[in-house]
All heavy atoms as a GROMACS GRO file, in nm:
protein
  618
    1MET      N    1   6.768 -14.822   2.319
    1MET     CA    2   6.770 -14.693   2.256
    1MET      C    3   6.653 -14.609   2.303
    1MET      O    4   6.668 -14.487   2.317
    1MET     CB    5   6.767 -14.709   2.104
    1MET     CG    6   6.767 -14.576   2.034
    1MET     SD    7   6.784 -14.579   1.857
    1MET     CE    8   6.634 -14.653   1.806
    2CYS      N    9   6.538 -14.670   2.329
    2CYS     CA   10   6.422 -14.593   2.375
    2CYS      C   11   6.452 -14.518   2.504
    2CYS      O   12   6.405 -14.406   2.522
    2CYS     CB   13   6.301 -14.684   2.394
    2CYS     SG   14   6.232 -14.743   2.239
    3ALA      N   15   6.530 -14.580   2.592
    3ALA     CA   16   6.562 -14.513   2.717
    3ALA      C   17   6.649 -14.389   2.694
    3ALA      O   18   6.641 -14.292   2.768
    3ALA     CB   19   6.636 -14.611   2.810
    4LEU      N   20   6.727 -14.391   2.588
    4LEU     CA   21   6.816 -14.279   2.558
    4LEU      C   22   6.743 -14.165   2.488
    4LEU      O   23   6.756 -14.050   2.529
    4LEU     CB   24   6.933 -14.327   2.472
    4LEU     CG   25   7.034 -14.221   2.430
    4LEU    CD1   26   7.104 -14.162   2.552
    4LEU    CD2   27   7.136 -14.282   2.335
    5VAL      N   28   6.666 -14.195   2.386
    5VAL     CA   29   6.605 -14.089   2.306
    5VAL      C   30   6.454 -14.082   2.320
    5VAL      O   31   6.393 -13.987   2.271
    5VAL     CB   32   6.643 -14.101   2.156
    5VAL    CG1   33   6.791 -14.084   2.136
    5VAL    CG2   34   6.591 -14.228   2.095
    6GLY      N   35   6.391 -14.180   2.382
    6GLY     CA   36   6.246 -14.183   2.394
    6GLY      C   37   6.185 -14.268   2.284
    6GLY      O   38   6.242 -14.285   2.177
    7ARG      N   39   6.068 -14.321   2.312
    7ARG     CA   40   6.002 -14.415   2.221
    7ARG      C   41   5.970 -14.350   2.085
    7ARG      O   42   5.995 -14.409   1.981
    7ARG     CB   43   5.875 -14.468   2.286
    7ARG     CG   44   5.807 -14.575   2.208
    7ARG     CD   45   5.682 -14.622   2.274
    7ARG     NE   46   5.685 -14.593   2.417
    7ARG     CZ   47   5.620 -14.658   2.510
    7ARG    NH1   48   5.544 -14.757   2.477
    7ARG    NH2   49   5.628 -14.624   2.636
    8THR      N   50   5.913 -14.230   2.087
    8THR     CA   51   5.873 -14.168   1.960
    8THR      C   52   5.995 -14.127   1.878
    8THR      O   53   5.998 -14.148   1.757
    8THR     CB   54   5.781 -14.047   1.984
    8THR    OG1   55   5.668 -14.090   2.061
    8THR    CG2   56   5.732 -13.987   1.854
    9ARG      N   57   6.096 -14.071   1.942
    9ARG     CA   58   6.216 -14.034   1.867
    9ARG      C   59   6.287 -14.157   1.813
    9ARG      O   60   6.342 -14.154   1.703
    9ARG     CB   61   6.309 -13.950   1.954
    9ARG     CG   62   6.251 -13.812   1.977
    9ARG     CD   63   6.343 -13.717   2.049
    9ARG     NE   64   6.268 -13.597   2.078
    9ARG     CZ   65   6.252 -13.546   2.198
    9ARG    NH1   66   6.312 -13.601   2.303
    9ARG    NH2   67   6.180 -13.438   2.216
   10ALA      N   68   6.287 -14.266   1.889
   10ALA     CA   69   6.344 -14.391   1.838
   10ALA      C   70   6.266 -14.437   1.716
   10ALA      O   71   6.325 -14.483   1.617
   10ALA     CB   72   6.342 -14.497   1.948
   11ALA      N   73   6.134 -14.423   1.719
   11ALA     CA   74   6.051 -14.461   1.604
   11ALA      C   75   6.082 -14.374   1.483
   11ALA      O   76   6.087 -14.422   1.370
   11ALA     CB   77   5.903 -14.453   1.641
   12VAL      N   78   6.103 -14.244   1.506
   12VAL     CA   79   6.139 -14.153   1.397
   12VAL      C   80   6.272 -14.197   1.336
   12VAL      O   81   6.285 -14.207   1.213
   12VAL     CB   82   6.146 -14.006   1.444
   12VAL    CG1   83   6.206 -13.916   1.336
   12VAL    CG2   84   6.008 -13.955   1.485
   13LEU      N   85   6.371 -14.225   1.418
   13LEU     CA   86   6.502 -14.270   1.367
   13LEU      C   87   6.487 -14.397   1.285
   13LEU      O   88   6.542 -14.409   1.175
   13LEU     CB   89   6.599 -14.295   1.482
   13LEU     CG   90   6.682 -14.178   1.530
   13LEU    CD1   91   6.771 -14.221   1.645
   13LEU    CD2   92   6.765 -14.117   1.420
   14ASN      N   93   6.413 -14.494   1.338
   14ASN     CA   94   6.394 -14.620   1.267
   14ASN      C   95   6.318 -14.600   1.137
   14ASN      O   96   6.343 -14.670   1.039
   14ASN     CB   97   6.322 -14.722   1.355
   14ASN     CG   98   6.416 -14.784   1.456
   14ASN    OD1   99   6.524 -14.828   1.421
   14ASN    ND2  100   6.375 -14.787   1.581
   15ALA      N  101   6.225 -14.505   1.133
   15ALA     CA  102   6.148 -14.478   1.012
   15ALA      C  103   6.232 -14.410   0.905
   15ALA      O  104   6.192 -14.407   0.789
   15ALA     CB  105   6.026 -14.393   1.046
   16LEU      N  106   6.347 -14.357   0.941
   16LEU     CA  107   6.431 -14.286   0.846
   16LEU      C  108   6.533 -14.376   0.777
   16LEU      O  109   6.638 -14.329   0.734
   16LEU     CB  110   6.502 -14.168   0.914
   16LEU     CG  111   6.414 -14.046   0.936
   16LEU    CD1  112   6.486 -13.942   1.021
   16LEU    CD2  113   6.370 -13.987   0.803
   17SER      N  114   6.501 -14.504   0.762
   17SER     CA  115   6.590 -14.590   0.684
   17SER      C  116   6.599 -14.536   0.542
   17SER      O  117   6.700 -14.551   0.475
   17SER     CB  118   6.541 -14.734   0.686
   17SER     OG  119   6.408 -14.741   0.638
   18ASP      N  120   6.492 -14.472   0.496
   18ASP     CA  121   6.492 -14.396   0.371
   18ASP      C  122   6.464 -14.251   0.408
   18ASP      O  123   6.385 -14.225   0.499
   18ASP     CB  124   6.381 -14.444   0.277
   18ASP     CG  125   6.404 -14.586   0.230
   18ASP    OD1  126   6.521 -14.622   0.205
   18ASP    OD2  127   6.306 -14.661   0.218
   19SER      N  128   6.523 -14.157   0.337
   19SER     CA  129   6.493 -14.016   0.362
   19SER      C  130   6.343 -13.995   0.346
   19SER      O  131   6.281 -14.054   0.258
   19SER     CB  132   6.570 -13.928   0.264
   19SER     OG  133   6.707 -13.938   0.287
   20SER      N  134   6.287 -13.911   0.432
   20SER     CA  135   6.142 -13.889   0.431
   20SER      C  136   6.111 -13.744   0.462
   20SER      O  137   6.185 -13.677   0.533
   20SER     CB  138   6.075 -13.976   0.537
   20SER     OG  139   6.100 -14.112   0.515
   21THR      N  140   5.998 -13.698   0.412
   21THR     CA  141   5.949 -13.565   0.446
   21THR      C  142   5.879 -13.570   0.582
   21THR      O  143   5.846 -13.678   0.633
   21THR     CB  144   5.850 -13.514   0.341
   21THR    OG1  145   5.733 -13.596   0.344
   21THR    CG2  146   5.910 -13.511   0.202
   22THR      N  147   5.855 -13.453   0.635
   22THR     CA  148   5.782 -13.444   0.763
   22THR      C  149   5.646 -13.510   0.749
   22THR      O  150   5.605 -13.587   0.837
   22THR     CB  151   5.767 -13.296   0.805
   22THR    OG1  152   5.898 -13.241   0.819
   22THR    CG2  153   5.692 -13.283   0.936
   23GLY      N  154   5.576 -13.482   0.641
   23GLY     CA  155   5.444 -13.541   0.619
   23GLY      C  156   5.447 -13.692   0.608
   23GLY      O  157   5.360 -13.762   0.661
   24GLU      N  158   5.547 -13.746   0.538
   24GLU     CA  159   5.561 -13.891   0.526
   24GLU      C  160   5.585 -13.956   0.662
   24GLU      O  161   5.526 -14.060   0.694
   24GLU     CB  162   5.674 -13.926   0.431
   24GLU     CG  163   5.646 -13.893   0.286
   24GLU     CD  164   5.768 -13.900   0.196
   24GLU    OE1  165   5.884 -13.898   0.247
   24GLU    OE2  166   5.749 -13.906   0.075
   25LEU      N  167   5.672 -13.894   0.742
   25LEU     CA  168   5.697 -13.947   0.877
   25LEU      C  169   5.572 -13.942   0.963
   25LEU      O  170   5.541 -14.037   1.035
   25LEU     CB  171   5.810 -13.870   0.944
   25LEU     CG  172   5.951 -13.897   0.892
   25LEU    CD1  173   6.050 -13.798   0.952
   25LEU    CD2  174   5.992 -14.040   0.922
   26ALA      N  175   5.498 -13.831   0.955
   26ALA     CA  176   5.375 -13.817   1.033
   26ALA      C  177   5.277 -13.928   0.998
   26ALA      O  178   5.219 -13.992   1.086
   26ALA     CB  179   5.313 -13.679   1.010
   27GLU      N  180   5.260 -13.952   0.868
   27GLU     CA  181   5.168 -14.056   0.824
   27GLU      C  182   5.216 -14.194   0.867
   27GLU      O  183   5.139 -14.276   0.918
   27GLU     CB  184   5.154 -14.050   0.672
   27GLU     CG  185   5.050 -14.145   0.617
   27GLU     CD  186   5.033 -14.129   0.468
   27GLU    OE1  187   5.028 -14.015   0.419
   27GLU    OE2  188   5.022 -14.233   0.399
   28ARG      N  189   5.342 -14.222   0.848
   28ARG     CA  190   5.399 -14.352   0.882
   28ARG      C  191   5.390 -14.382   1.031
   28ARG      O  192   5.365 -14.495   1.072
   28ARG     CB  193   5.545 -14.355   0.837
   28ARG     CG  194   5.607 -14.492   0.834
   28ARG     CD  195   5.747 -14.490   0.776
   28ARG     NE  196   5.747 -14.430   0.643
   28ARG     CZ  197   5.848 -14.360   0.593
   28ARG    NH1  198   5.958 -14.340   0.662
   28ARG    NH2  199   5.842 -14.308   0.472
   29LEU      N  200   5.409 -14.278   1.115
   29LEU     CA  201   5.413 -14.298   1.260
   29LEU      C  202   5.280 -14.271   1.328
   29LEU      O  203   5.267 -14.297   1.448
   29LEU     CB  204   5.522 -14.210   1.320
   29LEU     CG  205   5.664 -14.239   1.270
   29LEU    CD1  206   5.760 -14.133   1.319
   29LEU    CD2  207   5.708 -14.378   1.312
   30GLY      N  208   5.186 -14.213   1.256
   30GLY     CA  209   5.055 -14.184   1.316
   30GLY      C  210   5.058 -14.070   1.416
   30GLY      O  211   4.985 -14.073   1.515
   31ILE      N  212   5.145 -13.973   1.392
   31ILE     CA  213   5.150 -13.855   1.478
   31ILE      C  214   5.137 -13.730   1.390
   31ILE      O  215   5.147 -13.740   1.268
   31ILE     CB  216   5.279 -13.849   1.564
   31ILE    CG1  217   5.405 -13.843   1.477
   31ILE    CG2  218   5.285 -13.967   1.660
   31ILE    CD1  219   5.534 -13.827   1.556
   32SER      N  220   5.115 -13.616   1.451
   32SER     CA  221   5.096 -13.493   1.374
   32SER      C  222   5.228 -13.446   1.313
   32SER      O  223   5.336 -13.479   1.362
   32SER     CB  224   5.040 -13.383   1.464
   32SER     OG  225   5.138 -13.342   1.557
   33ALA      N  226   5.216 -13.366   1.206
   33ALA     CA  227   5.335 -13.307   1.145
   33ALA      C  228   5.408 -13.218   1.244
   33ALA      O  229   5.531 -13.213   1.247
   33ALA     CB  230   5.297 -13.229   1.020
   34ALA      N  231   5.331 -13.147   1.329
   34ALA     CA  232   5.393 -13.063   1.432
   34ALA      C  233   5.473 -13.148   1.530
   34ALA      O  234   5.583 -13.110   1.572
   34ALA     CB  235   5.287 -12.982   1.506
   35GLY      N  236   5.421 -13.264   1.565
   35GLY     CA  237   5.492 -13.356   1.654
   35GLY      C  238   5.620 -13.406   1.591
   35GLY      O  239   5.726 -13.412   1.655
   36VAL      N  240   5.612 -13.441   1.462
   36VAL     CA  241   5.732 -13.486   1.390
   36VAL      C  242   5.836 -13.375   1.388
   36VAL      O  243   5.954 -13.398   1.414
   36VAL     CB  244   5.697 -13.530   1.246
   36VAL    CG1  245   5.824 -13.551   1.163
   36VAL    CG2  246   5.614 -13.656   1.247
   37SER      N  247   5.793 -13.253   1.361
   37SER     CA  248   5.886 -13.139   1.356
   37SER      C  249   5.957 -13.120   1.489
   37SER      O  250   6.077 -13.093   1.494
   37SER     CB  251   5.812 -13.011   1.318
   37SER     OG  252   5.769 -13.017   1.185
   38GLN      N  253   5.883 -13.135   1.597
   38GLN     CA  254   5.942 -13.120   1.730
   38GLN      C  255   6.048 -13.229   1.754
   38GLN      O  256   6.159 -13.200   1.799
   38GLN     CB  257   5.832 -13.128   1.835
   38GLN     CG  258   5.874 -13.090   1.973
   38GLN     CD  259   5.754 -13.084   2.066
   38GLN    OE1  260   5.659 -13.161   2.054
   38GLN    NE2  261   5.760 -12.994   2.162
   39HIS      N  262   6.014 -13.352   1.722
   39HIS     CA  263   6.108 -13.462   1.744
   39HIS      C  264   6.229 -13.454   1.652
   39HIS      O  265   6.342 -13.478   1.694
   39HIS     CB  266   6.037 -13.597   1.728
   39HIS     CG  267   5.939 -13.625   1.838
   39HIS    ND1  268   5.976 -13.637   1.970
   39HIS    CD2  269   5.805 -13.641   1.834
   39HIS    CE1  270   5.869 -13.660   2.044
   39HIS    NE2  271   5.764 -13.663   1.964
   40THR      N  272   6.206 -13.417   1.526
   40THR     CA  273   6.320 -13.407   1.434
   40THR      C  274   6.414 -13.293   1.474
   40THR      O  275   6.535 -13.304   1.453
   40THR     CB  276   6.275 -13.391   1.287
   40THR    OG1  277   6.187 -13.280   1.276
   40THR    CG2  278   6.207 -13.518   1.237
   41GLY      N  279   6.360 -13.189   1.532
   41GLY     CA  280   6.446 -13.080   1.580
   41GLY      C  281   6.542 -13.126   1.688
   41GLY      O  282   6.661 -13.091   1.686
   42VAL      N  283   6.492 -13.208   1.780
   42VAL     CA  284   6.578 -13.261   1.886
   42VAL      C  285   6.681 -13.358   1.828
   42VAL      O  286   6.800 -13.353   1.862
   42VAL     CB  287   6.493 -13.330   1.996
   42VAL    CG1  288   6.580 -13.403   2.096
   42VAL    CG2  289   6.404 -13.228   2.065
   43LEU      N  290   6.637 -13.446   1.737
   43LEU     CA  291   6.729 -13.542   1.675
   43LEU      C  292   6.835 -13.471   1.591
   43LEU      O  293   6.952 -13.511   1.591
   43LEU     CB  294   6.650 -13.642   1.589
   43LEU     CG  295   6.557 -13.735   1.666
   43LEU    CD1  296   6.466 -13.811   1.570
   43LEU    CD2  297   6.635 -13.831   1.755
   44ARG      N  298   6.797 -13.365   1.523
   44ARG     CA  299   6.892 -13.285   1.444
   44ARG      C  300   6.994 -13.218   1.535
   44ARG      O  301   7.115 -13.219   1.507
   44ARG     CB  302   6.817 -13.182   1.360
   44ARG     CG  303   6.904 -13.103   1.266
   44ARG     CD  304   6.825 -13.011   1.172
   44ARG     NE  305   6.721 -12.935   1.239
   44ARG     CZ  306   6.589 -12.963   1.233
   44ARG    NH1  307   6.546 -13.067   1.163
   44ARG    NH2  308   6.502 -12.889   1.297
   45SER      N  309   6.949 -13.162   1.647
   45SER     CA  310   7.041 -13.098   1.743
   45SER      C  311   7.141 -13.197   1.800
   45SER      O  312   7.254 -13.160   1.832
   45SER     CB  313   6.961 -13.034   1.856
   45SER     OG  314   6.885 -12.926   1.808
   46ALA      N  315   7.100 -13.322   1.811
   46ALA     CA  316   7.189 -13.427   1.864
   46ALA      C  317   7.281 -13.484   1.756
   46ALA      O  318   7.366 -13.568   1.786
   46ALA     CB  319   7.105 -13.539   1.926
   47GLY      N  320   7.264 -13.440   1.632
   47GLY     CA  321   7.349 -13.490   1.524
   47GLY      C  322   7.307 -13.624   1.468
   47GLY      O  323   7.382 -13.689   1.397
   48LEU      N  324   7.184 -13.668   1.500
   48LEU     CA  325   7.138 -13.799   1.457
   48LEU      C  326   7.068 -13.797   1.321
   48LEU      O  327   7.059 -13.901   1.255
   48LEU     CB  328   7.043 -13.859   1.562
   48LEU     CG  329   7.106 -13.878   1.701
   48LEU    CD1  330   7.001 -13.923   1.801
   48LEU    CD2  331   7.222 -13.977   1.694
   49ILE      N  332   7.020 -13.680   1.279
   49ILE     CA  333   6.960 -13.665   1.147
   49ILE      C  334   7.003 -13.531   1.087
   49ILE      O  335   7.051 -13.443   1.159
   49ILE     CB  336   6.805 -13.671   1.151
   49ILE    CG1  337   6.745 -13.551   1.223
   49ILE    CG2  338   6.755 -13.802   1.211
   49ILE    CD1  339   6.594 -13.536   1.203
   50THR      N  340   6.986 -13.519   0.957
   50THR     CA  341   7.002 -13.391   0.889
   50THR      C  342   6.869 -13.356   0.824
   50THR      O  343   6.786 -13.444   0.800
   50THR     CB  344   7.112 -13.396   0.780
   50THR    OG1  345   7.076 -13.496   0.684
   50THR    CG2  346   7.247 -13.426   0.840
   51THR      N  347   6.850 -13.229   0.799
   51THR     CA  348   6.725 -13.182   0.740
   51THR      C  349   6.759 -13.084   0.629
   51THR      O  350   6.844 -12.998   0.646
   51THR     CB  351   6.640 -13.112   0.847
   51THR    OG1  352   6.611 -13.206   0.951
   51THR    CG2  353   6.509 -13.062   0.790
   52ARG      N  354   6.693 -13.100   0.515
   52ARG     CA  355   6.708 -13.003   0.407
   52ARG      C  356   6.570 -12.958   0.362
   52ARG      O  357   6.478 -13.037   0.350
   52ARG     CB  358   6.776 -13.057   0.284
   52ARG     CG  359   6.846 -13.144   0.258
   52ARG     CD  360   6.910 -13.193   0.130
   52ARG     NE  361   6.881 -13.335   0.124
   52ARG     CZ  362   6.793 -13.389   0.042
   52ARG    NH1  363   6.728 -13.320  -0.041
   52ARG    NH2  364   6.771 -13.516   0.043
   53ARG      N  365   6.561 -12.830   0.338
   53ARG     CA  366   6.436 -12.770   0.290
   53ARG      C  367   6.444 -12.755   0.140
   53ARG      O  368   6.543 -12.710   0.085
   53ARG     CB  369   6.414 -12.634   0.356
   53ARG     CG  370   6.287 -12.566   0.314
   53ARG     CD  371   6.260 -12.441   0.393
   53ARG     NE  372   6.232 -12.468   0.532
   53ARG     CZ  373   6.114 -12.509   0.578
   53ARG    NH1  374   6.015 -12.529   0.496
   53ARG    NH2  375   6.096 -12.531   0.706
   54ASN      N  376   6.335 -12.793   0.073
   54ASN     CA  377   6.322 -12.775  -0.071
   54ASN      C  378   6.184 -12.716  -0.098
   54ASN      O  379   6.086 -12.789  -0.098
   54ASN     CB  380   6.341 -12.909  -0.143
   54ASN     CG  381   6.338 -12.894  -0.293
   54ASN    OD1  382   6.348 -12.784  -0.346
   54ASN    ND2  383   6.323 -13.006  -0.363
   55ARG      N  384   6.180 -12.586  -0.111
   55ARG     CA  385   6.055 -12.510  -0.128
   55ARG      C  386   5.963 -12.534  -0.009
   55ARG      O  387   5.996 -12.498   0.102
   55ARG     CB  388   5.989 -12.542  -0.260
   55ARG     CG  389   6.075 -12.504  -0.378
   55ARG     CD  390   6.007 -12.527  -0.507
   55ARG     NE  391   6.103 -12.505  -0.615
   55ARG     CZ  392   6.072 -12.504  -0.738
   55ARG    NH1  393   5.947 -12.524  -0.774
   55ARG    NH2  394   6.164 -12.484  -0.829
   56ASN      N  395   5.849 -12.599  -0.030
   56ASN     CA  396   5.753 -12.621   0.079
   56ASN      C  397   5.771 -12.756   0.148
   56ASN      O  398   5.690 -12.795   0.230
   56ASN     CB  399   5.609 -12.612   0.026
   56ASN     CG  400   5.576 -12.473  -0.019
   56ASN    OD1  401   5.636 -12.376   0.027
   56ASN    ND2  402   5.481 -12.461  -0.111
   57SER      N  403   5.875 -12.826   0.113
   57SER     CA  404   5.898 -12.961   0.165
   57SER      C  405   6.024 -12.964   0.250
   57SER      O  406   6.121 -12.894   0.220
   57SER     CB  407   5.910 -13.057   0.046
   57SER     OG  408   5.937 -13.186   0.087
   58VAL      N  409   6.023 -13.045   0.353
   58VAL     CA  410   6.140 -13.064   0.438
   58VAL      C  411   6.176 -13.212   0.438
   58VAL      O  412   6.093 -13.296   0.471
   58VAL     CB  413   6.112 -13.016   0.583
   58VAL    CG1  414   6.232 -13.041   0.672
   58VAL    CG2  415   6.074 -12.869   0.585
   59MET      N  416   6.298 -13.244   0.395
   59MET     CA  417   6.343 -13.383   0.384
   59MET      C  418   6.440 -13.414   0.497
   59MET      O  419   6.537 -13.342   0.519
   59MET     CB  420   6.413 -13.403   0.249
   59MET     CG  421   6.456 -13.545   0.223
   59MET     SD  422   6.319 -13.660   0.200
   59MET     CE  423   6.253 -13.607   0.043
   60HIS      N  424   6.413 -13.521   0.569
   60HIS     CA  425   6.497 -13.564   0.681
   60HIS      C  426   6.572 -13.691   0.642
   60HIS      O  427   6.516 -13.780   0.580
   60HIS     CB  428   6.410 -13.593   0.805
   60HIS     CG  429   6.321 -13.481   0.842
   60HIS    ND1  430   6.366 -13.366   0.905
   60HIS    CD2  431   6.188 -13.462   0.823
   60HIS    CE1  432   6.265 -13.284   0.926
   60HIS    NE2  433   6.156 -13.340   0.876
   61SER      N  434   6.699 -13.699   0.683
   61SER     CA  435   6.784 -13.816   0.656
   61SER      C  436   6.862 -13.850   0.782
   61SER      O  437   6.904 -13.760   0.856
   61SER     CB  438   6.883 -13.786   0.543
   61SER     OG  439   6.816 -13.746   0.426
   62ILE      N  440   6.886 -13.976   0.801
   62ILE     CA  441   6.962 -14.021   0.917
   62ILE      C  442   7.112 -14.003   0.889
   62ILE      O  443   7.157 -14.019   0.776
   62ILE     CB  444   6.926 -14.167   0.952
   62ILE    CG1  445   6.976 -14.203   1.092
   62ILE    CG2  446   6.972 -14.263   0.847
   62ILE    CD1  447   6.914 -14.329   1.147
   63THR      N  448   7.188 -13.967   0.991
   63THR     CA  449   7.333 -13.949   0.978
   63THR      C  450   7.404 -14.079   1.014
   63THR      O  451   7.342 -14.171   1.070
   63THR     CB  452   7.383 -13.838   1.073
   63THR    OG1  453   7.361 -13.881   1.208
   63THR    CG2  454   7.315 -13.705   1.046
   64PRO      N  455   7.533 -14.090   0.986
   64PRO     CA  456   7.608 -14.208   1.029
   64PRO      C  457   7.598 -14.230   1.181
   64PRO      O  458   7.590 -14.345   1.227
   64PRO     CB  459   7.752 -14.178   0.986
   64PRO     CG  460   7.735 -14.090   0.866
   64PRO     CD  461   7.616 -14.003   0.901
   65LEU      N  462   7.596 -14.123   1.257
   65LEU     CA  463   7.581 -14.138   1.403
   65LEU      C  464   7.445 -14.198   1.437
   65LEU      O  465   7.434 -14.285   1.523
   65LEU     CB  466   7.598 -14.002   1.472
   65LEU     CG  467   7.587 -14.004   1.625
   65LEU    CD1  468   7.697 -14.090   1.687
   65LEU    CD2  469   7.592 -13.862   1.679
   66GLY      N  470   7.339 -14.152   1.368
   66GLY     CA  471   7.206 -14.208   1.390
   66GLY      C  472   7.199 -14.356   1.352
   66GLY      O  473   7.140 -14.437   1.423
   67VAL      N  474   7.263 -14.391   1.241
   67VAL     CA  475   7.268 -14.532   1.199
   67VAL      C  476   7.339 -14.614   1.304
   67VAL      O  477   7.296 -14.724   1.341
   67VAL     CB  478   7.338 -14.545   1.061
   67VAL    CG1  479   7.364 -14.692   1.028
   67VAL    CG2  480   7.256 -14.479   0.953
   68SER      N  481   7.450 -14.562   1.355
   68SER     CA  482   7.525 -14.632   1.459
   68SER      C  483   7.439 -14.656   1.583
   68SER      O  484   7.442 -14.764   1.641
   68SER     CB  485   7.650 -14.552   1.495
   68SER     OG  486   7.724 -14.616   1.596
   69LEU      N  487   7.361 -14.555   1.621
   69LEU     CA  488   7.276 -14.569   1.739
   69LEU      C  489   7.170 -14.676   1.719
   69LEU      O  490   7.152 -14.761   1.806
   69LEU     CB  491   7.211 -14.435   1.772
   69LEU     CG  492   7.122 -14.433   1.896
   69LEU    CD1  493   7.203 -14.464   2.022
   69LEU    CD2  494   7.052 -14.300   1.909
   70ILE      N  495   7.101 -14.676   1.606
   70ILE     CA  496   6.994 -14.774   1.588
   70ILE      C  497   7.048 -14.914   1.560
   70ILE      O  498   6.979 -15.012   1.584
   70ILE     CB  499   6.892 -14.734   1.480
   70ILE    CG1  500   6.953 -14.725   1.343
   70ILE    CG2  501   6.821 -14.606   1.517
   70ILE    CD1  502   6.852 -14.703   1.232
   71SER      N  503   7.173 -14.923   1.512
   71SER     CA  504   7.230 -15.055   1.486
   71SER      C  505   7.308 -15.109   1.605
   71SER      O  506   7.366 -15.216   1.596
   71SER     CB  507   7.318 -15.051   1.361
   71SER     OG  508   7.430 -14.969   1.384
   72GLY      N  509   7.312 -15.032   1.713
   72GLY     CA  510   7.378 -15.079   1.834
   72GLY      C  511   7.526 -15.049   1.839
   72GLY      O  512   7.596 -15.096   1.927
   73GLY      N  513   7.578 -14.969   1.744
   73GLY     CA  514   7.719 -14.931   1.747
   73GLY      C  515   7.745 -14.838   1.863
   73GLY      O  516   7.657 -14.767   1.909
   74GLY      N  517   7.862 -14.839   1.913
   74GLY     CA  518   7.899 -14.753   2.024
   74GLY      C  519   8.026 -14.679   1.993
   74GLY      O  520   8.065 -14.666   1.878
   75PRO      N  521   8.093 -14.633   2.095
   75PRO     CA  522   8.217 -14.558   2.075
   75PRO      C  523   8.321 -14.634   1.994
   75PRO      O  524   8.396 -14.575   1.919
   75PRO     CB  525   8.266 -14.532   2.217
   75PRO     CG  526   8.144 -14.539   2.301
   75PRO     CD  527   8.054 -14.641   2.234
   76GLN      N  528   8.322 -14.766   2.006
   76GLN     CA  529   8.421 -14.845   1.934
   76GLN      C  530   8.397 -14.845   1.784
   76GLN      O  531   8.485 -14.878   1.707
   76GLN     CB  532   8.426 -14.989   1.988
   76GLN     CG  533   8.302 -15.072   1.958
   76GLN     CD  534   8.187 -15.050   2.054
   76GLN    OE1  535   8.190 -14.964   2.140
   76GLN    NE2  536   8.082 -15.129   2.039
   77SER      N  537   8.278 -14.803   1.739
   77SER     CA  538   8.249 -14.802   1.595
   77SER      C  539   8.321 -14.689   1.523
   77SER      O  540   8.325 -14.686   1.402
   77SER     CB  541   8.098 -14.787   1.572
   77SER     OG  542   8.055 -14.658   1.609
   78GLY      N  543   8.375 -14.593   1.598
   78GLY     CA  544   8.447 -14.483   1.537
   78GLY      C  545   8.357 -14.369   1.490
   78GLY      O  546   8.404 -14.271   1.439
   79LEU      N  547   8.226 -14.385   1.503
   79LEU     CA  548   8.133 -14.283   1.457
   79LEU      C  549   8.097 -14.183   1.565
   79LEU      O  550   8.043 -14.078   1.537
   79LEU     CB  551   8.005 -14.349   1.402
   79LEU     CG  552   8.024 -14.436   1.278
   79LEU    CD1  553   7.894 -14.507   1.243
   79LEU    CD2  554   8.073 -14.353   1.161
   80TRP      N  555   8.123 -14.217   1.688
   80TRP     CA  556   8.087 -14.129   1.798
   80TRP      C  557   8.194 -14.026   1.819
   80TRP      O  558   8.312 -14.054   1.806
   80TRP     CB  559   8.069 -14.209   1.928
   80TRP     CG  560   7.945 -14.291   1.930
   80TRP    CD1  561   7.903 -14.376   1.832
   80TRP    CD2  562   7.847 -14.295   2.032
   80TRP    NE1  563   7.786 -14.433   1.868
   80TRP    CE2  564   7.749 -14.386   1.991
   80TRP    CE3  565   7.835 -14.231   2.153
   80TRP    CZ2  566   7.638 -14.414   2.068
   80TRP    CZ3  567   7.723 -14.261   2.231
   80TRP    CH2  568   7.627 -14.351   2.187
   81GLN      N  569   8.154 -13.906   1.855
   81GLN     CA  570   8.247 -13.801   1.890
   81GLN      C  571   8.210 -13.751   2.028
   81GLN      O  572   8.096 -13.761   2.069
   81GLN     CB  573   8.240 -13.685   1.789
   81GLN     CG  574   8.280 -13.728   1.650
   81GLN     CD  575   8.261 -13.616   1.550
   81GLN    OE1  576   8.215 -13.508   1.584
   81GLN    NE2  577   8.296 -13.643   1.426
   82ILE      N  578   8.304 -13.697   2.098
   82ILE     CA  579   8.282 -13.659   2.237
   82ILE      C  580   8.165 -13.564   2.253
   82ILE      O  581   8.089 -13.573   2.349
   82ILE     CB  582   8.411 -13.602   2.301
   82ILE    CG1  583   8.397 -13.594   2.452
   82ILE    CG2  584   8.447 -13.469   2.242
   82ILE    CD1  585   8.394 -13.724   2.522
   83GLU      N  586   8.139 -13.474   2.157
   83GLU     CA  587   8.029 -13.380   2.173
   83GLU      C  588   7.894 -13.446   2.161
   83GLU      O  589   7.793 -13.388   2.198
   83GLU     CB  590   8.041 -13.261   2.076
   83GLU     CG  591   8.025 -13.299   1.929
   83GLU     CD  592   8.159 -13.320   1.860
   83GLU    OE1  593   8.260 -13.340   1.929
   83GLU    OE2  594   8.160 -13.318   1.736
   84HIS      N  595   7.886 -13.568   2.110
   84HIS     CA  596   7.760 -13.638   2.098
   84HIS      C  597   7.728 -13.726   2.219
   84HIS      O  598   7.620 -13.779   2.228
   84HIS     CB  599   7.757 -13.724   1.971
   84HIS     CG  600   7.751 -13.642   1.847
   84HIS    ND1  601   7.852 -13.641   1.754
   84HIS    CD2  602   7.661 -13.552   1.804
   84HIS    CE1  603   7.821 -13.558   1.658
   84HIS    NE2  604   7.707 -13.501   1.685
   85VAL      N  605   7.821 -13.741   2.309
   85VAL     CA  606   7.797 -13.821   2.427
   85VAL      C  607   7.728 -13.735   2.530
   85VAL      O  608   7.778 -13.628   2.566
   85VAL     CB  609   7.929 -13.880   2.483
   85VAL    CG1  610   7.903 -13.958   2.609
   85VAL    CG2  611   7.996 -13.966   2.378
   86VAL      N  612   7.612 -13.779   2.575
   86VAL     CA  613   7.534 -13.699   2.671
   86VAL      C  614   7.555 -13.752   2.810
   86VAL      O  615   7.557 -13.868   2.835
   86VAL     CB  616   7.384 -13.704   2.635
   86VAL    CG1  617   7.304 -13.620   2.732
   86VAL    CG2  618   7.364 -13.653   2.494
   0.00000   0.00000   0.00000
């Protein structure tokens, strides 16, 4: 998976086993909140996570496609769609 999404983005996906805020991810991964925001933006664009804003907080959650990727599921899992294949 690291070869596909990169080491830090793979770490962000793995850290999202529970929904987390940007600050929680930054603390857990030892990177800046700005770095987390950059990585979550790419993961969100790929359909691997969703993001919801609640006032001053941003909550990130992994999608079924993201779960499939980190668990090793592929096209046969039924979760992949053609627009997600790069």
